[in-house]
Phi, psi and omega in degrees: 000122179249336172230151184280151181275181189304318180289316181303308183302327180290315175299317185298313190281333180257121190234349182257131181108182178264129179235133173250117190241120180268103178245098180293177179296133174082009185267012168085027190288334173294310171312316194287314183300319182297316182287332173287321178301314184291324182291328172298318176297320177300333179270022177074016179281124186282143182303330184276007168266351184248120179259116179241114189247134164222181193253006171221153176303315181302317181297317183287333174297315180298317178298314180298318177292323179292324175288326181289318179291333190258006178217156177247007186263124178057038186302320175305316187283336178298323184306325189256007186286150179289078174239111201204175168271166182299314185303309185298320185289325181284330176293316174307313181298310186290322179305324185264335187222006190266008193306321184264002187311310181307328185300339179284355179235020170083024185247117180274065186208171187225160176256123182233175179304331181282345177299123185269155178258130180263119184249336180277127184285329178287326178296309178301322178301318176304309181295323179297325177302306179306315182298311187297327177288329183286323179301314180305315182290332183276335186234080178278356173294343176260028182308320183294341178278319177300322183293331182268348184277121183261339178217124185297319179304339177294322172292323180295313181294325174301309181310301183301319180299318177298318180305314188277002173255003179068029165262105194233128178273149175240179183313304178242111177083208189238144181293132179048042179058032178287354178302322183310326179290333179287337180277345181086185180239094182299327180294311181292326179295310175298326180292320179297305188291332171299316179288319182294336185270000180288151184218154175274001188094335181261309179267150174291154178297161177300316190287322176296323173302318181296330180267023184288337179271002177313322185290341178267002181283154175253101187248150173298167185303322182280002178280160179295143170278171187303325180290330184283327181283304192261349180089159178298172187299137191092348180288144184251341186225163176265144182298119178304329189290320183290330175296317179289325173306315187293326179291319184283023184302138181288120182236021186296317180297315180297318177299320178296317176299311179304319182296310185297313186291324182290306183297321181283339174286327173299321175294316176305313182304314183284332173298332179263004173070028179220165176220152167262178187295323181295323187279340169295323172297312180309309183288328175294316175302313176305316183300312184289330171290320183277339182246082182300327184293318180297315178305316181288327184290316188262011177288166184238154184282333182229135177230129172237129179238119175267166184048049190293329176299344186255014180276157173249188191284324183287326177295320175299318178297315177300320183296313177301317181284335176276353174265130181284324190226007178092010176277078188234129177238115176250132187241125177184187184215101177315329186288343181251016181278110187225017184237039173307323183297340168260021171084006179304146178234104188297343180291340177298330181261321182299322183242041189311305186296313183294322185283331182300300188296322175294318176298317182299315181306313182295318176297333191260014189302313181246357181196139187286089179267325170258107184267344187268156187280161185224010175285323181271104177256117176273119182251134178235127178253123168275119196244351179267124182263122177253025179242303186260166173285160183297320184303313178295318179301316178297315183298316181308320181301329177292343179297322183292351182239017178288137172292139180260335173227168186298325190252005178303139180257125179235131175276090184290327177296319181300322179284324181293326182291335178279341187281130171272119189289135178254146176238138179287138179250026185234172179246022179296129172268089193288153171232140175233124178227148177229130173216151179234159184203153176302335180230090187296319194290313182294324180298319180297310180295321177303314182296317176300321175294326182289324186271343176277144176057041178233127180301344177280345184232110187226168179223144183277126177249097187063250183253356181248153172272139173224159183288158182283142175248170176300333183287348181277355197246132170230132181254113187251138183233150175291328181239145178293328183301315182297316180301312180300317178294327176289321176299314178299313177300317176308311192292321181293340177256019177061032178258123184288119180218142180220124168292117174254145178127030178098162182241140168286080189309317185280008172249005178277165187299315178307317183285323179292326175288319178300309180298328175298310187288329170290330176295311178297321181295323180284329174211110187313322185258032176300118179288324178298321182286311178299323183298328176292307188297314177303313177300315180293335179282333177127003178289136174275175200292316179299313175304321186288318182297318183292317185293319179292329179289322184265346181057033174258087188273161185295145196293319180298325174298312179295327179288325177291319178308308184300324180302305183295329178303332180276349180274128186258358179237152178299311178309316185292317181295311179300316176308309184291322186295306190291331178288323183295324184264005173058037173266123180206091177210184187299331177292313181295323178295315183290321178297324180293312184300313180296312188285331173295320175294319180291319183291317175295337181266346187218346179046057175293146176277176187299322181296322179282329175297322176300309181306313180305311183296316183298321182295317177304319179294307185297320186272355180065034181296133181248155184223142177280114179228131183265104188253354190233163172241086183285128166235271176268082189221139176294139173265119174250126180218161161286161178295318177309308183299335180276355182302132184081004180253169175212155188210147175295322174242134180234129164249120172268115194242168175058042177278072188240164174298141183070348183256312181207102008283152175296144180244017174294129178251162176290110183272001180291140180275352173235119183227154172240145173217143184294332178292300196263338180085207182278128187217149171249133179272342181238157177224136172259129184241126181275114175212199187297320176241093184308146192213149169256115177255164176281142181269112185292327188286315175302318184301312174302309183298320182295339184280002172274348184270130183285148177288170188270033180293331179300321179297322180298320177296319176296326179294318172298317183295317181299313179306314185294320188280008172282338193274132176281306193233324185235120178239130175236143181231130194229156178203164178273131187307313181276001188239004187305135177271171182298324179299317173296313178305328183270359182297138181275062177195161177299136179240134189241138170278127181234166177243130174298143174211064182276138184244120177306135172286154171301145178296121185283150180295333181264021186305317186300322174284338179291313191250338183249147180296154179266110193295331189258345192258118186255106186256338176290131176303143173269125175260130187231117177293139184299332174305329185289344182246014176265132177294143180287140189263148177284315182298143181246142171275210186245035171092161189293316185302315182299320183295313181301321179295319177296317178302316180295319185296315186296318182296307180304315183294326184288328181273007176071029182265133182298121184202130182257138179293136180265335181217177188297323179299319179292327178295316181297315185290327172307305181299319190286325173299319183294337184269002177269116193266348183272198175277134187248122178236111182272153171044067181257131180288149191220133174223139186218114174276135180230133177254133180227117185042056173071006175252121183278130179244130178249106177275137184239141176203193176216122182271130176299313186204129165252125181248106185252133173233180188301322189243353176212165183231127179250122169270127187236129178239117180285130177231137176270000179289159174269326187285135175290345188296334183291349178312309187294311177303325186277358175296329179293315182297311181283347171297318177299313177297325178295315185287330176296301182296329180300323178296315183291315185238065189295340190255014173254149172286126181243127184241116169277137178224146171255134171252115175267108192290340178287317188262356181055042176240149183236136184226125173292142177243130177274118187297142173283153172290156178308316182306314182300318181291328176296315174297325170298316178297315176304314182296319180294321179293324178295319183292325183290322176301313186280354177291000000 
């Protein structure tokens, strides 16, 4: 695309006011946003006045790179421009201004530059497990809620979902009257049930039909019987009074439980020095609400939000709070809203004007924070599709009206009226085919073999047509499992295929070996651990059983066990195990990196590390690991993973019962919904024989909530619209789902006829990791290469408190010195006349024999003046003899800042807080640092 079309041009040139842009698949929204941004630069708008938000770090980086490459205006400033994710932007705001944000909800703790972001859901689950056990001991009064809760992470997910809706507990009660949302919306509920309860007089109402399984519920004796709920035979409707009674269930005790476990978890995360993504949004929202001056100061003149269909309620509030004057542009497509499991709310885009005005009213309740008008919405529809042929575009729209169940009622006209029609701007002669087989995976591979290197199937490459290659093909699936199994079968037939979307890292061989030895270290006679180790050594099943029974383990293994027992740290144990087995590949490196990070941040013991690994395996947690050298390879992805991508040929696979559409339900016993509020599906009854019953009131109320079939239809739409020219839809013959059966195209039964490809000479490099070539950088904390000092300070706690005090004082936060060291550091800071920057993270890459090493540390204080920079490191030791060991540490900081400020004089210093003395440090050369790193790595290998 070289010039914008009419609609794109309109959006690029119009920058004042509120714009809602409907940008369907392939309509060039990235191109349009890039050029809109550049147009603002041409109007002399500074990059730091424009906030551009998208939904992944990769997407944000790509947008920034495209803008940087395509403009010569303010090029240097674009590099540091606020082009970010919501979470990334919130973290920046909290790092700079959020120190006291928790105090607004009664938490006496702080957010600092050291507060970490927890990204792994399994890692957070490990933390939450610890917290939940502590909470149970502290609050025995909530025993009946513990009894009905089958999975701790369900409570964690509930807390995070409430956070992104702006439902926030404070020490006493709920922040800004957000408790009312926990009650639900009775008026909307009664209107909804009234519609569902309507009948034509002949057939029973939809609502009565939905309650047909009430008789299969397990209720206490005092619950209404099925006849009281549904009426006698021949009844067509449900009694409205019983629906009202069910909604008005007393939930005060449940709300108190949710309040306490939620508020205390907010306290817990700060005490452990971490926040999750939801809490970043929560605290930024609180900060901007409470600090009106700050809200005005850090706001932007232009706000643009990409992928707006994936926003949640608190992100909409933040968008308004971060806009100074109402120049807001949101770009999205309701048809591609597929992330409700990450708390996205499609109503933000479907009901944009209504939500905007409602949100403004909420934010302005006690102070006028949003001063600009929100009534005038300029709507632009991007209608030219630059990706797919018209046949595929039109066919994909039918996905939005597919029946998910045999008797589902769909208002097709209502849906069609919401769709913005797209016109293909390509000359693709598209094809659409649907087929099913008794072996779907082999049928897919058969079809791929048939269409590749076949003159009847071509794709345009610039100006010439060429035959299809494997790399032109993507197989998209609703579930990871299907994709992994397809990859396995493809490789068995020497067909190059790669599943993209992360690796189940802790099921790989390096992780399994490590887990086995950790189990043995945790319990010497662990059968699970020894079984893996003995099998790996070559013992057969009868031999292994005998050894496990007699506990007469091989001598060399016992010797290695004793050696491992002497190692006191997880990083040392991991290193020794991998050295022993000569394991050195991408999987072992990534496993080591993750476990070392977790260990250094929380010091989990062996038992808790084992639990963390087991949870990873159980939950199927994936990590990005580059293990292949892809050239001409079929791509296999989940549909969620393929969002935003495009391929000449797409197979939408596994359109089978229970898979697509998915029948997975929310299994949590305590649930929240905007319509019905907070509810518990189960109730614990304490009696002679305690029992857990179904809550009949929640069962009734939940039948007013529509099932998630709309999102499944949108997921099908997303899958189909990845295809440029050829689209295939596949299923298993005996497992075809209603989606497949209702596809508006001919369907064929096919027989697999797969022929194994000859083994390629380069097979090893196509599919296997390079065992000896280490490409992943080694991350090395600077502390690992510092010599140990004989002189002692006043303990770790004393040092941490000193650093926290110094950071608060520099940030002008009211804080009193508690001891002489703190008084000294206060005097020292006061005499510094330049700009003072506390607690700055520092990384410095160094290459040693083709291996990239990343040294990591943290600078206590950077003191900047016009012509020089001072690096200051606080030490609580008395002795000056500690200068030499810390020379290495400050040398890292020196070389890092020298790259950033090559023309300034940089002086590293140690400030001894006990003696109130300052000492300059002569930085070591990079060669000296390299030698120390080499020495450290050698020592680690021999441990």
